[in-house]
C-alpha positions as CSV (number, residue, x, y, z in Angstrom):
1,X,12.3,3.2,-6.4
2,X,11.6,1.7,-9.9
3,X,8.1,1.1,-10.7
4,X,6.7,0.8,-14.3
5,X,3.1,0.6,-15.4
6,X,1.9,-2.0,-17.9
7,X,-1.5,-3.0,-19.2
8,X,-3.0,-6.5,-18.9
9,X,-5.1,-8.9,-20.9
10,X,-8.1,-10.8,-19.7
11,X,-7.7,-13.3,-16.8
12,X,-8.4,-17.0,-16.6
13,X,-11.1,-18.3,-14.3
14,X,-10.7,-17.7,-10.6
15,X,-11.7,-19.9,-7.8
16,X,-14.7,-18.6,-5.8
17,X,-14.5,-19.2,-2.1
18,X,-17.3,-19.0,0.6
19,X,-17.1,-18.3,4.2
20,X,-13.8,-17.7,6.2
21,X,-12.4,-21.0,7.4
22,X,-9.4,-23.4,6.9
23,X,-8.1,-23.8,3.4
24,X,-6.4,-27.0,1.9
25,X,-3.0,-26.4,0.7
26,X,-3.1,-25.7,-3.0
27,X,-0.7,-24.4,-5.7
28,X,-0.3,-20.8,-6.5
29,X,-3.2,-19.5,-8.2
30,X,-2.0,-16.5,-10.1
31,X,1.6,-15.4,-11.0
32,X,2.5,-11.8,-10.9
33,X,2.1,-11.3,-14.5
34,X,-1.4,-12.8,-14.4
35,X,-3.9,-10.6,-16.3
36,X,-6.7,-8.9,-14.4
37,X,-9.5,-8.1,-16.9
38,X,-11.1,-5.4,-15.0
39,X,-7.8,-3.6,-14.1
40,X,-5.7,-1.8,-16.8
41,X,-2.3,-0.3,-16.3
42,X,-1.3,-1.8,-13.1
43,X,2.1,-0.9,-11.7
44,X,5.0,-3.5,-11.7
45,X,8.1,-3.4,-9.7
46,X,11.0,-3.1,-11.9
47,X,13.7,-5.5,-10.5
48,X,16.5,-4.6,-13.0
49,X,19.4,-6.8,-13.4
50,X,20.6,-7.8,-10.0
51,X,24.3,-8.6,-9.3
52,X,24.0,-11.8,-7.0
53,X,25.5,-14.9,-6.1
54,X,23.4,-18.2,-5.8
55,X,22.9,-20.2,-2.7
56,X,21.0,-23.5,-3.2
57,X,19.0,-25.4,-0.5
58,X,17.4,-28.8,-0.9
59,X,15.6,-30.1,2.3
60,X,15.9,-33.7,1.2
61,X,19.2,-34.2,-0.6
62,X,21.3,-31.2,0.8
63,X,24.0,-30.9,3.2
64,X,25.0,-27.8,5.5
65,X,28.6,-28.7,5.0
66,X,28.2,-28.3,1.2
67,X,29.3,-25.2,-0.7
68,X,25.7,-24.5,-1.7
69,X,26.7,-22.8,-5.0
70,X,24.8,-25.3,-7.3
71,X,21.6,-27.4,-7.1
72,X,24.0,-30.6,-6.9
73,X,25.9,-29.1,-4.0
74,X,22.8,-27.7,-2.1
75,X,22.7,-26.8,1.7
76,X,20.0,-28.6,3.7
77,X,18.6,-25.7,5.9
78,X,17.4,-22.2,5.1
79,X,19.1,-21.2,8.4
80,X,22.5,-22.1,7.1
81,X,21.8,-20.1,3.9
82,X,20.8,-17.1,5.8
83,X,23.8,-17.5,8.0
84,X,26.0,-17.0,4.7
85,X,24.4,-13.6,4.0
86,X,26.7,-10.8,5.5
87,X,25.1,-9.1,8.4
88,X,24.7,-5.3,9.1
89,X,26.7,-4.1,6.1
90,X,25.6,-3.1,2.5
91,X,26.0,-6.1,0.2
92,X,28.8,-5.7,-2.5
93,X,27.3,-8.6,-4.2
94,X,23.6,-9.7,-3.5
95,X,22.5,-13.2,-2.5
96,X,19.8,-15.3,-4.1
97,X,18.7,-18.2,-2.1
98,X,17.0,-21.0,-4.3
99,X,14.8,-23.2,-2.5
100,X,14.3,-26.6,-4.1
101,X,10.8,-28.0,-4.1
102,X,9.8,-29.4,-0.8
103,X,8.5,-28.6,2.6
104,X,10.8,-26.9,5.1
105,X,10.1,-27.4,8.7
106,X,10.5,-24.9,11.6
107,X,13.8,-26.5,12.5
108,X,15.4,-25.8,9.2
109,X,14.3,-22.2,8.9
110,X,15.5,-19.0,11.0
111,X,13.1,-17.9,13.6
112,X,14.1,-14.3,13.2
113,X,15.5,-12.9,9.8
114,X,17.5,-9.6,10.6
115,X,19.7,-6.8,9.4
116,X,20.6,-7.9,5.9
117,X,21.2,-4.6,3.9
118,X,20.8,-5.3,0.2
119,X,20.6,-2.7,-2.3
120,X,18.7,-2.3,-5.6
121,X,21.6,-3.7,-7.5
122,X,22.5,-6.2,-4.8
123,X,19.4,-7.4,-3.2
124,X,18.5,-10.4,-1.0
125,X,16.3,-12.8,-2.9
126,X,14.4,-15.8,-1.4
127,X,12.8,-17.7,-4.2
128,X,11.3,-21.1,-5.1
129,X,13.5,-22.4,-7.5
130,X,11.1,-24.9,-9.1
131,X,8.1,-22.5,-9.6
132,X,5.6,-20.6,-7.4
133,X,4.2,-22.8,-4.6
134,X,6.6,-25.6,-4.7
135,X,8.8,-24.5,-1.7
136,X,6.7,-24.5,1.5
137,X,7.9,-22.8,4.6
138,X,6.4,-22.0,8.1
139,X,6.2,-18.4,9.4
140,X,8.6,-15.5,8.4
141,X,9.5,-12.7,10.8
142,X,11.8,-10.1,9.2
143,X,13.2,-7.1,10.9
144,X,15.7,-4.3,9.7
145,X,16.3,-5.6,6.3
146,X,16.6,-3.7,3.0
147,X,15.9,-4.7,-0.5
148,X,14.5,-8.1,0.5
149,X,12.6,-10.0,-2.3
150,X,10.5,-13.0,-1.8
151,X,9.4,-14.9,-5.0
152,X,7.0,-17.9,-5.4
153,X,7.1,-19.1,-1.8
154,X,4.3,-20.7,0.2
155,X,4.0,-19.7,3.9
156,X,1.6,-21.6,6.1
157,X,1.4,-21.2,9.8
158,X,-0.8,-21.1,12.9
159,X,-0.7,-18.4,15.7
160,X,0.7,-14.9,15.7
161,X,1.3,-13.6,12.1
162,X,2.1,-15.8,9.3
163,X,4.5,-13.1,7.7
164,X,5.7,-10.0,9.4
165,X,8.0,-7.2,8.3
166,X,9.1,-4.5,10.7
167,X,11.5,-1.7,10.0
168,X,12.2,-2.7,6.6
169,X,12.7,-0.9,3.2
170,X,12.2,-2.1,-0.4
171,X,10.3,-5.3,0.2
172,X,8.9,-7.1,-2.7
173,X,6.6,-10.2,-2.4
174,X,5.7,-11.8,-5.9
175,X,3.9,-14.9,-6.5
176,X,3.7,-15.5,-2.8
177,X,1.1,-17.4,-1.0
178,X,0.6,-16.6,2.7
179,X,-2.0,-18.8,4.5
180,X,-3.1,-18.7,8.1
181,X,-4.0,-22.3,9.3
182,X,-7.0,-23.0,11.4
183,X,-10.6,-21.4,11.6
184,X,-10.6,-17.6,11.7
185,X,-14.2,-17.5,12.7
186,X,-13.4,-19.3,16.2
187,X,-10.2,-17.4,16.6
188,X,-8.2,-20.7,16.0
189,X,-5.9,-19.2,13.5
190,X,-3.2,-16.4,13.1
191,X,-4.2,-12.9,14.1
192,X,-3.0,-11.5,10.8
193,X,-1.7,-13.3,7.8
194,X,0.5,-10.5,6.6
195,X,1.6,-7.7,8.9
196,X,4.0,-4.9,7.8
197,X,4.8,-1.9,10.1
198,X,7.2,1.2,10.3
199,X,8.4,0.2,6.8
200,X,8.7,1.8,3.3
201,X,8.7,0.9,-0.3
202,X,6.5,-2.3,0.0
203,X,5.3,-4.1,-3.0
204,X,2.9,-7.1,-3.1
205,X,2.3,-8.6,-6.6
206,X,0.3,-11.6,-7.5
207,X,0.1,-12.8,-3.9
208,X,-2.7,-14.9,-2.4
209,X,-3.1,-13.9,1.4
210,X,-5.8,-15.4,3.7
211,X,-6.6,-16.9,7.1
212,X,-6.8,-14.5,10.1
213,X,-9.1,-13.8,12.9
214,X,-8.3,-10.1,12.5
215,X,-6.9,-8.8,9.1
216,X,-5.5,-10.8,6.3
217,X,-3.3,-7.8,5.5
218,X,-2.4,-5.2,8.1
219,X,-0.2,-2.1,7.0
220,X,0.8,0.1,10.0
221,X,2.9,3.2,9.2
222,X,3.9,1.9,5.7
223,X,4.9,4.6,3.2
224,X,5.3,4.1,-0.5
225,X,4.5,1.1,-2.5
226,X,1.7,-0.8,-4.1
227,X,-0.5,-4.0,-3.7
228,X,-1.6,-5.4,-7.2
229,X,-3.0,-8.4,-8.7
230,X,-3.6,-10.2,-5.4
231,X,-6.2,-12.3,-3.6
232,X,-6.8,-11.1,-0.1
233,X,-9.4,-13.0,1.9
234,X,-10.6,-15.2,4.8
235,X,-10.6,-12.8,7.6
236,X,-13.1,-11.9,10.6
237,X,-12.2,-8.2,10.6
238,X,-11.4,-6.0,7.4
239,X,-9.6,-8.1,4.5
240,X,-7.1,-5.3,4.5
241,X,-6.4,-1.9,5.9
242,X,-3.6,0.6,5.7
243,X,-3.4,2.7,8.9
244,X,-1.2,4.3,11.4
245,X,0.2,7.1,9.1
246,X,0.6,4.8,6.0
247,X,0.9,7.0,2.9
248,X,1.5,7.0,-0.9
249,X,0.3,3.6,-1.7
250,X,-1.6,2.2,-4.7
251,X,-3.9,-0.8,-4.1
252,X,-5.3,-1.9,-7.5
253,X,-6.4,-5.0,-9.5
254,X,-7.0,-7.1,-6.4
255,X,-9.8,-9.3,-5.3
256,X,-11.0,-8.9,-1.6
257,X,-13.5,-11.4,-0.3
258,X,-14.8,-13.6,2.6
259,X,-14.2,-10.8,5.3
260,X,-16.4,-9.8,8.2
261,X,-16.1,-6.0,9.2
262,X,-15.2,-5.0,5.6
263,X,-13.3,-5.3,2.4
264,X,-10.7,-2.5,2.3
265,X,-10.3,0.7,4.4
266,X,-7.8,3.6,4.3
267,X,-7.3,4.4,7.9
268,X,-8.6,2.8,11.2
269,X,-7.2,3.2,14.6
270,X,-3.6,3.3,15.9
271,X,-1.6,3.9,19.0
272,X,0.1,7.2,18.5
273,X,3.6,5.7,19.7
274,X,3.5,3.4,16.6
275,X,3.5,6.2,14.0
276,X,6.7,7.6,12.2
277,X,7.2,11.3,11.5
278,X,6.2,13.2,9.4
279,X,3.1,10.9,9.0
280,X,1.6,11.8,12.5
281,X,-1.9,13.3,11.8
282,X,-4.0,11.3,9.4
283,X,-4.3,7.6,9.6
284,X,-3.8,7.3,5.9
285,X,-2.6,9.9,3.3
286,X,-2.6,9.7,-0.5
287,X,-4.0,6.2,-0.9
288,X,-5.4,5.2,-4.4
289,X,-7.7,2.2,-4.3
290,X,-8.8,1.5,-7.8
291,X,-10.0,-1.4,-10.1
292,X,-10.3,-3.8,-7.3
293,X,-13.2,-6.3,-6.7
294,X,-14.8,-6.6,-3.3
295,X,-17.2,-9.5,-2.9
296,X,-19.0,-11.5,-0.2
297,X,-18.1,-9.1,2.7
298,X,-20.5,-9.0,5.7
299,X,-19.6,-5.1,6.3
300,X,-18.8,-2.3,4.3
301,X,-17.2,-3.0,1.0
302,X,-14.8,0.0,1.2
303,X,-14.2,2.6,4.0
304,X,-12.1,5.6,4.8
305,X,-11.5,6.2,8.5
306,X,-9.1,9.0,9.2
307,X,-7.8,9.6,5.8
308,X,-6.6,12.6,3.6
309,X,-6.4,12.8,-0.2
310,X,-7.9,9.3,-0.6
311,X,-9.1,8.1,-4.1
312,X,-11.6,5.1,-4.2
313,X,-12.5,4.7,-7.9
314,X,-13.6,2.3,-10.7
315,X,-14.1,-0.6,-8.1
316,X,-16.8,-3.2,-8.3
317,X,-18.5,-4.6,-5.2
318,X,-20.8,-7.4,-5.2
319,X,-22.6,-8.9,-2.1
320,X,-21.3,-6.5,0.4
321,X,-22.9,-4.8,3.6
322,X,-25.3,-7.4,4.7
323,X,-24.6,-6.4,8.4
324,X,-24.7,-2.7,7.7
325,X,-23.9,-0.4,4.8
326,X,-21.9,-0.6,1.6
327,X,-19.6,2.3,1.8
328,X,-18.4,4.2,4.9
329,X,-16.7,7.5,5.6
330,X,-15.9,7.6,9.3
331,X,-13.5,8.8,11.9
332,X,-10.2,7.1,12.6
333,X,-9.2,6.7,16.1
334,X,-5.9,7.6,17.8
335,X,-4.9,6.2,21.3
336,X,-1.9,6.1,23.4
337,X,-1.2,2.3,24.0
338,X,1.3,2.5,26.8
339,X,4.4,4.6,25.8
340,X,3.2,7.8,27.1
341,X,6.6,9.4,26.8
342,X,6.7,8.8,23.1
343,X,3.1,10.0,22.7
344,X,3.9,13.3,24.4
345,X,6.9,13.7,22.2
346,X,5.0,13.2,19.1
347,X,2.2,15.6,20.3
348,X,5.0,18.2,20.9
349,X,5.8,17.8,17.2
350,X,2.2,18.5,16.1
351,X,0.8,14.9,16.0
352,X,-2.9,14.3,16.5
353,X,-3.7,12.1,19.5
354,X,-3.4,11.8,23.2
355,X,-0.7,10.8,25.8
356,X,-3.1,9.3,28.2
357,X,-3.3,5.5,28.1
358,X,-6.7,4.2,27.6
359,X,-7.9,7.5,25.9
360,X,-8.7,7.9,22.2
361,X,-9.7,10.9,19.9
362,X,-11.2,11.0,16.6
363,X,-9.2,11.4,13.4
364,X,-10.9,13.5,10.5
365,X,-10.8,13.1,6.9
366,X,-9.9,15.5,4.1
367,X,-10.3,15.3,0.5
368,X,-11.9,11.8,0.0
369,X,-13.0,11.1,-3.5
370,X,-15.3,8.1,-4.1
371,X,-16.0,7.9,-7.9
372,X,-17.3,5.6,-10.6
373,X,-17.7,2.5,-8.3
374,X,-20.2,-0.2,-9.1
375,X,-22.3,-1.9,-6.3
376,X,-24.4,-5.0,-7.2
377,X,-26.0,-6.8,-4.2
378,X,-28.2,-9.8,-4.5
379,X,-30.0,-8.7,-1.3
380,X,-30.0,-5.3,0.4
381,X,-27.5,-4.1,2.9
382,X,-29.1,-4.3,6.4
383,X,-29.5,-0.6,7.2
384,X,-28.5,1.7,4.5
385,X,-26.5,2.7,1.5
386,X,-23.5,4.9,3.2
387,X,-22.3,5.9,6.5
388,X,-20.8,9.3,6.8
389,X,-19.9,10.3,10.3
390,X,-21.2,13.5,11.7
391,X,-19.1,16.2,13.5
392,X,-17.4,15.7,16.8
393,X,-15.6,18.0,19.3
394,X,-11.8,18.0,19.2
395,X,-10.5,17.0,22.6
396,X,-8.3,19.5,24.2
397,X,-4.6,18.8,24.1
398,X,-5.0,16.5,20.9
399,X,-3.9,19.2,18.4
400,X,-7.0,18.5,16.7
401,X,-9.2,21.5,15.6
402,X,-12.2,22.3,17.9
403,X,-14.7,20.5,15.6
404,X,-13.5,17.4,13.9
405,X,-15.3,16.7,10.6
406,X,-15.4,13.6,8.6
407,X,-16.5,14.9,5.3
408,X,-14.4,17.9,4.6
409,X,-14.0,17.9,0.7
410,X,-15.8,14.6,0.4
411,X,-16.9,13.9,-3.3
412,X,-19.3,10.9,-4.0
413,X,-20.2,11.0,-7.5
414,X,-20.8,8.9,-10.6
415,X,-21.2,5.6,-8.7
416,X,-23.7,3.2,-9.8
417,X,-25.4,1.3,-6.8
418,X,-27.9,-1.6,-6.8
419,X,-28.7,-2.4,-3.3
420,X,-32.3,-2.8,-2.0
421,X,-35.5,-0.9,-2.9
422,X,-35.8,2.5,-4.3
423,X,-36.4,3.9,-0.7
424,X,-33.6,2.1,0.9
425,X,-32.2,4.8,3.4
426,X,-29.2,6.9,2.0
427,X,-27.7,7.0,5.5
428,X,-26.2,10.4,5.2
429,X,-27.4,12.9,7.9
430,X,-25.9,16.1,6.6
431,X,-28.6,17.4,4.4
432,X,-26.4,19.3,1.8
433,X,-24.1,16.3,1.2
434,X,-27.2,13.9,1.1
435,X,-28.7,16.2,-1.6
436,X,-25.4,16.0,-3.7
437,X,-25.0,12.4,-3.4
438,X,-28.6,11.7,-4.4
439,X,-28.2,13.9,-7.5
440,X,-24.6,12.7,-8.6
441,X,-25.1,9.0,-8.3
442,X,-27.2,6.2,-9.8
443,X,-28.9,4.4,-6.8
444,X,-31.2,1.6,-7.4
445,X,-32.3,2.8,-10.8
446,X,-30.5,0.3,-13.0
447,X,-28.9,-2.9,-12.2
448,X,-25.2,-3.2,-13.7
449,X,-24.4,-6.5,-15.4
450,X,-21.0,-8.1,-14.7
451,X,-19.4,-10.3,-17.3
452,X,-19.1,-13.6,-15.7
453,X,-18.5,-13.2,-11.9
454,X,-18.7,-17.1,-11.3
455,X,-15.7,-17.5,-13.4
456,X,-13.8,-14.5,-11.9
457,X,-14.6,-11.9,-14.5
458,X,-16.1,-8.7,-12.9
459,X,-16.0,-6.5,-15.7
460,X,-19.2,-4.3,-16.2
461,X,-20.5,-4.9,-19.5
462,X,-23.8,-2.8,-19.2
463,X,-25.4,-0.5,-16.8
464,X,-22.1,0.9,-15.2
465,X,-21.0,4.5,-15.0
466,X,-20.9,6.7,-18.0
467,X,-17.6,6.9,-19.9
468,X,-15.0,8.6,-17.7
469,X,-13.7,11.9,-19.1
470,X,-10.0,12.1,-20.0
471,X,-7.8,12.4,-16.9
472,X,-5.8,15.7,-17.0
473,X,-2.2,15.4,-17.8
474,X,0.2,15.3,-14.8
475,X,1.6,18.8,-14.1
476,X,4.5,20.1,-11.9
477,X,5.7,23.5,-10.8
478,X,9.2,24.0,-9.3
479,X,9.6,27.2,-6.9
480,X,12.5,28.5,-5.2
481,X,12.0,28.6,-1.3
482,X,13.2,32.1,-0.5
483,X,16.3,31.8,1.9
484,X,17.2,34.0,4.8
485,X,18.7,37.4,3.8
486,X,22.3,36.9,2.4
487,X,22.0,33.2,2.3
488,X,22.1,31.0,-0.8
489,X,19.1,29.1,-2.3
490,X,19.4,25.6,-1.0
491,X,15.7,24.5,-1.1
492,X,13.2,24.1,-4.0
493,X,9.7,23.0,-3.7
494,X,8.2,20.7,-6.5
495,X,4.4,20.6,-6.6
496,X,2.6,18.0,-8.6
497,X,-1.1,18.3,-9.7
498,X,-1.7,14.8,-8.1
499,X,0.2,12.6,-5.7
500,X,3.0,10.9,-7.3
501,X,5.7,8.0,-6.5
502,X,9.1,7.3,-7.6
503,X,10.6,10.8,-7.2
504,X,14.4,10.6,-6.3
505,X,17.3,13.1,-6.3
506,X,18.5,11.4,-9.5
507,X,15.6,12.7,-11.3
508,X,17.0,16.3,-11.0
509,X,19.7,18.2,-12.7
510,X,21.4,21.2,-11.1
511,X,23.4,23.6,-13.3
512,X,25.5,26.9,-12.8
513,X,25.2,28.4,-16.1
514,X,25.7,25.4,-18.4
515,X,27.8,23.4,-16.1
516,X,26.2,20.6,-14.3
517,X,26.8,20.3,-10.6
518,X,26.7,17.0,-8.8
519,X,23.9,16.9,-6.3
520,X,25.9,15.1,-3.5
521,X,24.4,15.7,-0.2
522,X,21.0,16.8,-1.6
523,X,17.9,15.0,-0.8
524,X,14.2,14.9,-1.8
525,X,11.4,14.3,0.6
526,X,7.5,14.4,0.8
527,X,4.6,13.9,3.2
528,X,1.8,13.6,0.8
529,X,3.2,12.8,-2.6
530,X,1.9,16.0,-4.1
531,X,4.5,18.5,-2.5
532,X,8.1,17.4,-2.5
533,X,11.0,19.4,-1.1
534,X,14.5,19.4,-2.7
535,X,16.9,20.3,0.1
536,X,20.6,20.6,0.6
537,X,21.6,22.0,-2.9
538,X,25.3,22.1,-3.0
539,X,27.6,24.9,-4.1
540,X,24.9,27.5,-4.7
541,X,26.8,30.2,-2.6
542,X,28.7,30.9,-5.8
543,X,27.4,33.8,-7.7
544,X,25.8,33.1,-11.2
545,X,22.9,31.8,-13.0
546,X,21.5,28.6,-11.5
547,X,18.7,26.4,-12.5
548,X,17.3,22.9,-11.2
549,X,15.4,20.8,-13.8
550,X,13.2,17.8,-13.3
551,X,13.8,15.3,-16.0
552,X,10.7,13.7,-17.7
553,X,12.2,10.4,-19.2
554,X,13.5,7.5,-17.3
555,X,12.6,8.8,-13.9
556,X,10.1,6.3,-12.7
557,X,7.8,9.1,-11.7
558,X,4.1,8.4,-12.1
559,X,0.7,8.8,-10.4
560,X,-1.5,6.0,-9.3
561,X,-3.1,5.8,-12.7
562,X,0.2,5.5,-14.5
563,X,0.4,9.1,-15.9
564,X,3.9,10.5,-16.4
565,X,5.3,13.8,-17.2
566,X,5.3,14.8,-20.8
567,X,8.3,17.1,-20.6
568,X,11.1,18.4,-18.3
569,X,10.2,21.3,-15.8
570,X,12.5,23.7,-14.1
571,X,13.2,26.8,-12.2
572,X,16.0,29.3,-12.5
573,X,17.5,32.0,-10.3
574,X,20.3,34.4,-10.1
575,X,22.7,34.1,-7.1
576,X,24.5,37.2,-6.0
577,X,27.9,36.7,-4.2
578,X,27.3,35.8,-0.7
579,X,30.7,35.9,0.6
């Protein structure tokens, strides 16, 4: 994975929408490089210099009997262009499909996009040749593809999901509009505008996603990636959630608005059979949600429901919680939705859940941090400031502890909240936690002032949190995992001070003495982004002095706030002859 972090300058004015409903077709509103004034240091997926051949498509002047190699010899249908991408084999040369401006109807587009295996160097690219928003397509349904990039296209559809990715890796959506047509409030629209499930390395940049009677964006069992500089809106349920064992995601610099149940939540409820090992306990793990704007949302602005190591920091919420509360920390839910055999198999591997269709068990939270957020409400939330769930019993056979707790390691601090009168209920029933929250936050004492929200500028110009202390440097420790007696060292644990992304086996150097040893067959894996395991070290049976070094430069390793390693780190060991 290659992700870099860059700073951005102030943004131009953004359109302010009202209630969820149908949207007129419109040009793209914000390109991927569009600055976000309240969000510094946003990650950007580095696409490198791909090796590709071009295929052109022109819905008006093209012909499917043409070569398709130039604009002048363009094909007529996207289906023919897709047919010319090799199936089921890693691409030696990538394919860039250039769509000339126009509207592509359903008859000209594949119903199912499947099994195209790009690489970082040789991706499959589907792009609007004449600029973002100039090529309009119906629904997109992609399965089993790798290194699939979509740039500048406009997808509009009714029913189902407008855009759906399943079992894919390394997906980039940049400058893409995804629009559910119809009226979400009356369920006359797609269920979800964008759904991604059982996929890894998914990146959304500069997108506009809207129009769903459920969620505008739904991630289920998605690990590694980011969602940045995007507008996500127009849904009846949450604007976006990441659930079902989603992990290691950064959501930053976005605008969430016009949603019913809430703005964004880490975790929710999932059928156990849809989860992918090893992420089979918490609904969401190592999610960083920062520098976003959440506005005009009927329910909570943000929530955590069954999450672990979740950071919600430096966000601005305006006019949220009218039906309930502004921030929630509740339980997730885990059911078995019909495939009892798979549910039983995952329970045997230590998953949390049930194998009884129709049952559901609560999923706890651990190490949730809600820090330095600002809430500015014109009118008070209906009931209270927060909702923090109280303990519940862990059902027998669920692998859960006897008592399930939503606030283990919960920290709510340095937030500034303007929401109702001074005596508006806090909404936290746990006495010790309630006292801490009251003492460590500024609630209905001063009203923060935003720069120019009517024109899309949500910077806090006064009354916000105090200046943040410098963030500690990113640290890492490498340790030998002791082998069985007489066996060589083959596994090294790599523990970072905070969850990181971008670690690959290419970031390590193995040496015997001063001789570098190729890491062929070795792998690096993680569950939570903080502890990574390097396994399968080759050749270490040979006697001698061995070392494994983690490089600091040109690695792509960074945490959710853009911090990188300042110098290499390593571990050394002496290997006796093992025979």
